[in-house]
C-alpha positions as CSV (number, residue, x, y, z in Angstrom):
1,M,0.0,0.0,0.0
2,I,2.9,2.4,0.7
3,G,5.2,1.1,-2.1
4,I,6.1,3.2,-5.2
5,W,3.0,2.2,-7.0
6,G,0.8,3.2,-4.0
7,M,2.6,6.6,-3.8
8,L,2.2,7.1,-7.6
9,H,-1.5,6.4,-7.3
10,F,-1.8,9.0,-4.5
11,V,0.0,11.6,-6.7
12,L,-2.3,10.8,-9.6
13,F,-5.3,11.0,-7.4
14,F,-4.2,14.4,-6.1
15,L,-3.8,15.7,-9.7
16,M,-7.2,14.3,-10.6
17,L,-8.8,16.0,-7.7
18,G,-7.2,19.3,-8.7
19,A,-8.5,18.9,-12.3
20,V,-12.1,17.8,-11.3
21,F,-12.7,20.2,-8.4
22,Q,-11.6,23.6,-9.5
23,I,-13.8,26.0,-7.5
24,K,-14.4,26.3,-3.8
25,K,-18.1,25.2,-4.0
26,E,-17.1,21.9,-5.5
27,W,-14.6,21.2,-2.7
28,L,-17.2,22.1,-0.1
29,N,-19.7,19.6,-1.7
30,L,-17.0,16.9,-1.6
31,L,-16.4,17.6,2.1
32,K,-20.1,17.5,2.7
33,I,-20.4,14.1,1.1
34,S,-17.3,12.8,3.1
35,V,-18.7,14.1,6.4
36,G,-22.2,12.7,5.6
37,V,-20.8,9.2,5.0
38,S,-18.5,9.3,8.0
39,S,-21.4,10.4,10.2
40,L,-23.4,7.3,9.2
41,V,-20.4,5.1,10.0
42,A,-19.9,7.0,13.3
43,L,-23.6,6.6,14.2
44,L,-23.4,2.8,13.7
45,A,-20.3,2.7,15.8
46,I,-22.1,4.7,18.6
47,I,-25.0,2.3,18.5
48,Q,-22.5,-0.6,18.6
49,K,-21.3,0.7,21.9
50,F,-24.6,0.1,23.6
51,T,-26.2,-2.8,21.6
52,S,-25.5,-5.4,19.0
53,L,-26.4,-4.9,15.3
54,G,-26.3,-8.6,14.5
55,L,-23.5,-10.9,13.6
56,L,-21.8,-8.3,11.4
57,I,-21.5,-5.5,14.0
58,P,-21.6,-7.1,17.5
59,Q,-21.6,-5.0,20.7
60,T,-18.1,-4.3,22.0
61,E,-16.3,-2.0,24.4
62,R,-14.1,-0.5,21.7
63,V,-16.3,0.2,18.7
64,F,-15.2,-0.4,15.1
65,G,-18.4,0.1,13.1
66,T,-18.4,-1.0,9.5
67,I,-14.6,-0.4,9.3
68,G,-13.8,-3.6,11.3
69,N,-10.9,-2.1,13.3
70,A,-11.1,0.4,16.1
71,G,-7.7,1.9,15.1
72,F,-8.6,2.3,11.5
73,L,-12.0,3.8,12.4
74,G,-10.3,6.3,14.6
75,T,-7.9,7.4,11.9
76,Y,-10.8,7.7,9.4
77,L,-12.8,9.9,11.8
78,I,-9.9,12.3,12.5
79,F,-10.0,13.7,9.0
80,N,-13.8,14.0,8.9
81,I,-13.9,15.7,12.3
82,F,-11.7,18.5,10.9
83,F,-13.8,18.5,7.7
84,A,-17.0,18.9,9.8
85,A,-15.3,21.7,11.8
86,Y,-14.3,23.5,8.7
87,L,-17.8,23.3,7.2
88,L,-19.2,24.6,10.5
89,F,-16.9,27.6,10.6
90,E,-17.5,28.2,6.9
91,A,-21.3,28.3,7.5
92,I,-20.9,30.7,10.4
93,L,-18.2,33.0,9.0
94,S,-19.5,33.3,5.5
95,R,-22.7,34.8,6.8
96,R,-21.5,36.4,10.0
97,K,-22.8,39.9,9.0
98,I,-26.4,38.8,8.5
99,L,-26.7,35.6,10.5
100,F,-28.3,37.3,13.5
101,A,-29.5,40.5,11.8
102,V,-31.8,38.7,9.3
103,C,-31.7,35.3,10.9
104,P,-31.9,33.3,7.7
105,A,-33.3,29.8,8.4
106,P,-31.0,27.9,6.0
107,S,-27.9,29.4,7.6
108,L,-29.0,28.5,11.1
109,L,-30.1,25.1,9.9
110,W,-26.8,24.2,8.3
111,C,-24.9,25.4,11.4
112,G,-27.0,23.1,13.5
113,V,-26.5,20.2,11.1
114,Y,-22.7,20.6,11.0
115,C,-22.5,21.0,14.8
116,A,-24.5,17.7,15.2
117,L,-22.3,15.8,12.7
118,L,-19.2,17.1,14.4
119,I,-20.4,15.8,17.8
120,V,-21.4,12.4,16.3
121,N,-17.9,11.9,14.8
122,C,-16.2,13.0,18.0
123,L,-18.3,10.7,20.1
124,A,-17.5,7.8,17.8
125,L,-13.8,8.6,17.9
126,F,-13.9,8.6,21.7
127,F,-15.7,5.3,21.8
128,T,-13.0,3.7,19.7
129,G,-10.7,4.0,22.7
130,T,-7.8,4.5,20.2
131,R,-5.2,6.5,22.1
132,G,-3.1,7.3,19.0
133,A,-6.2,8.7,17.2
134,I,-7.5,10.7,20.1
135,L,-4.0,12.1,20.8
136,G,-3.6,12.8,17.1
137,L,-6.8,14.8,17.1
138,L,-5.7,16.8,20.2
139,A,-2.3,17.4,18.6
140,G,-4.0,18.7,15.4
141,I,-6.2,21.0,17.4
142,I,-3.2,22.4,19.3
143,V,-1.3,23.0,16.1
144,F,-4.3,24.8,14.6
145,L,-4.7,27.0,17.7
146,L,-1.0,27.9,17.6
147,L,-1.1,28.8,13.9
148,W,-4.3,30.8,14.6
149,A,-2.7,32.7,17.4
150,T,0.6,33.2,15.5
151,K,-1.2,34.6,12.5
152,N,-3.3,37.0,14.6
153,F,-0.3,38.0,16.7
154,Y,1.5,39.0,13.5
155,F,-1.6,40.9,12.4
156,L,-1.7,42.6,15.8
157,W,2.0,43.5,15.6
158,K,1.5,45.1,12.2
159,S,-1.6,47.0,13.4
160,E,0.3,48.5,16.3
161,K,2.4,50.4,13.7
162,N,-0.8,52.1,12.5
163,L,-2.7,53.5,15.5
164,T,-5.5,54.8,13.4
165,S,-6.6,51.2,12.5
166,Q,-8.3,50.6,15.9
167,P,-10.9,48.0,14.7
168,P,-8.3,45.7,13.1
169,F,-6.2,46.1,16.2
170,K,-9.1,44.8,18.3
171,R,-9.8,41.9,15.9
172,G,-6.2,40.9,16.1
173,A,-6.2,41.0,19.9
174,R,-9.3,38.8,20.0
175,G,-7.6,36.4,17.5
176,V,-4.8,35.9,20.0
177,K,-6.8,35.7,23.1
178,I,-9.4,33.2,21.9
179,P,-7.0,30.5,20.8
180,A,-4.8,31.1,23.9
181,I,-7.9,30.6,26.2
182,I,-8.9,27.4,24.3
183,L,-5.3,26.1,24.4
184,L,-5.1,26.8,28.1
185,T,-8.4,25.1,28.7
186,I,-7.2,21.9,26.9
187,I,-3.9,21.9,28.9
188,V,-5.8,22.3,32.2
189,F,-8.3,19.6,31.3
190,I,-5.5,17.1,30.3
191,G,-3.7,17.9,33.5
192,L,-6.8,17.4,35.7
193,L,-7.5,14.1,33.9
194,F,-4.0,12.8,34.7
195,L,-4.2,14.0,38.3
196,A,-7.5,12.1,38.6
197,R,-6.3,8.9,36.8
198,D,-6.5,6.9,40.0
199,S,-10.1,8.0,40.8
200,A,-13.0,5.6,40.3
201,F,-14.5,7.8,37.6
202,V,-11.4,7.4,35.4
203,K,-10.7,3.8,36.2
204,N,-14.3,2.7,35.5
205,N,-14.3,4.4,32.1
206,S,-12.4,2.2,29.7
207,V,-11.5,5.0,27.3
208,L,-10.3,7.4,30.0
209,S,-8.3,4.7,31.7
210,R,-6.6,3.8,28.4
211,L,-5.8,7.5,27.8
212,T,-4.1,7.9,31.2
213,A,-2.4,4.5,31.3
214,F,1.0,5.7,30.1
215,S,3.7,3.6,31.8
216,L,6.7,1.5,30.7
217,S,5.2,-1.4,32.7
218,D,1.9,-1.2,30.7
219,T,1.2,-4.3,28.6
220,T,0.8,-2.4,25.4
221,T,4.0,-0.5,25.9
222,Q,5.9,-3.7,26.8
223,N,4.6,-5.4,23.6
224,R,5.6,-2.5,21.5
225,L,9.2,-2.5,22.9
226,L,9.6,-6.2,22.3
227,L,8.3,-5.8,18.7
228,W,10.6,-2.9,18.1
229,G,13.5,-4.9,19.4
230,G,12.8,-7.6,16.7
231,A,12.3,-4.9,14.1
232,W,15.7,-3.4,15.0
233,Q,17.4,-6.9,14.6
234,A,15.7,-7.3,11.2
235,W,16.8,-3.8,10.1
236,Q,20.4,-4.6,11.1
237,E,20.3,-7.9,9.0
238,K,19.4,-6.0,5.8
239,P,20.6,-2.4,6.3
240,I,21.0,-1.5,2.7
241,L,18.0,-2.7,0.7
242,G,15.7,-3.8,3.5
243,W,13.2,-6.6,3.3
244,G,11.0,-5.0,0.7
245,P,7.7,-3.0,0.9
246,E,5.0,-4.6,3.0
247,N,7.3,-7.4,4.1
248,F,7.4,-6.6,7.8
249,E,5.5,-9.8,8.5
250,I,8.4,-11.9,7.2
251,A,11.0,-10.0,9.3
252,A,8.7,-10.1,12.4
253,N,8.3,-13.9,12.0
254,K,12.0,-14.5,11.9
255,Y,12.7,-12.3,15.0
256,F,9.5,-13.0,16.9
257,D,9.9,-12.7,20.6
258,S,8.1,-15.6,22.4
259,R,6.9,-13.2,25.1
260,L,4.6,-11.7,22.6
261,A,2.8,-15.0,22.0
262,P,0.0,-14.6,24.6
263,Y,-1.1,-11.3,23.1
264,E,-0.5,-11.6,19.3
265,A,1.0,-14.2,17.1
266,W,1.2,-12.2,13.9
267,Y,2.4,-8.6,13.1
268,D,2.3,-6.9,9.8
269,R,3.3,-3.5,11.2
270,A,5.8,-2.3,13.8
271,H,3.4,0.3,15.0
272,N,6.3,2.7,14.5
273,F,6.8,4.6,11.2
274,I,10.6,4.6,11.5
275,F,10.9,0.9,12.1
276,D,8.3,0.1,9.4
277,Y,10.3,2.0,6.8
278,G,13.6,0.8,8.3
279,V,12.6,-2.8,7.8
280,W,11.0,-2.2,4.4
281,R,13.6,-0.1,2.7
282,A,16.5,0.3,5.2
283,I,18.7,3.2,4.1
């Protein structure tokens, strides 16, 4: 999937998208379709959390919906969460001057729809219990807030040189304060969550307990370290050309640590981008 042919297809797909979708409205329609589909997948996953949907989608603690894997579902939802957030902001900001003055029903309706879809996708991501995906979403939000604040700080700095432009100066100040407050709120929330990791509320919640269970003695962490040890041995055996794309399974079988047997007998990934590529292609 990540070999040269896979990369070439991604490049061609990117060029095709640029040729087919040439105006903003067309891109927005594409995002709407993507968010609509992901919301259906997310809704099924949320239902799966509380009840069974037959043999195909049984009830489970970590939902996977129609994707079949909680980690894959989490990764899929990350993109659509940002798409839904963009559509929501677009619906608000594009009509900010008349939204409350005229109160057009379509504008308010779409704002409500995008907000609901955003919540559905976020809930499904939370119920996957995938730490990497949830932390990835938080990292993306933090980067966005930092870029937002940096852009407005630069705008504020330029406005200070022109004291006659008071309204832009105020907008720039708000653009720095708002992301700073949101970022501070996220940091405080994460800090409180880790401080309360031994409380019954966190321990009784499977997702929160997974998010706060960062320890070298953790089973998942120990398994990753053992797997990476085998990957490092395989990398050293073929340091020039590697084992070939998508051949981590062969290397992992040769250097399989027996201590991994009670948890997993087969690995096609190192769960580490560096070791994956090191085994595949070496240097």
